[in-house]
C-alpha positions in Angstrom: 17.1 26.0 -8.7 13.8 27.0 -7.2 11.6 25.1 -4.7 8.5 23.4 -5.9 5.5 25.6 -4.9 2.9 22.9 -5.3 3.8 20.0 -3.1 2.4 16.6 -4.1 -0.6 15.2 -2.1 0.4 12.7 0.5 -1.4 9.6 1.7 -0.1 8.0 4.9 3.1 10.0 4.6 3.9 9.0 1.0 3.0 10.4 -2.4 -0.3 9.3 -3.9 1.4 7.3 -6.7 3.4 5.2 -4.2 0.2 4.6 -2.1 -1.6 3.5 -5.3 1.2 1.1 -6.2 1.1 -0.4 -2.7 -2.6 -0.9 -3.0 -2.4 -2.5 -6.4 0.4 -4.9 -5.1 -1.8 -5.9 -2.2 -4.8 -6.6 -4.5 -2.7 -8.6 -7.0 -1.1 -10.7 -4.2 -4.5 -11.2 -2.6 -6.1 -12.3 -5.9 -3.1 -14.6 -6.5 -3.5 -16.3 -3.2 -7.3 -16.6 -3.8 -6.7 -18.2 -7.1 -4.0 -20.6 -5.8 -5.9 -21.7 -2.7 -9.5 -21.4 -3.9 -10.4 -20.2 -0.4 -12.2 -16.9 0.4 -11.1 -17.1 4.0 -7.4 -17.2 3.1 -7.9 -14.5 0.5 -9.6 -12.2 3.0 -7.0 -13.0 5.7 -4.1 -12.4 3.4 -5.6 -9.2 2.1 -6.0 -8.0 5.6 -2.4 -8.9 6.5 -1.0 -7.3 3.4 -2.9 -4.1 4.2 -1.7 -4.1 7.7 1.9 -4.6 6.4 1.5 -1.5 4.2 0.3 0.6 7.1 3.0 -0.6 9.4 5.7 -0.1 6.7 4.4 3.5 6.1 5.0 4.3 9.7 8.8 3.7 9.4 9.2 6.0 6.4 10.7 9.4 7.0 8.1 12.1 7.8 7.6 14.9 5.3 9.5 18.1 6.1 
């Protein structure tokens, strides 16, 4: 078995597909909260907290070798 010559691009230490899925999940949850509460303030606050959670979670993932 040979090593992969072209390593995938990484964003915040994870592959771009994983980062895209995390962003999509944050947006979907934020839109859901906005729809349920009818409040822009809560939607912006929850989006900010979801984004911060993704950044903090990415810090605990193993570093690339």
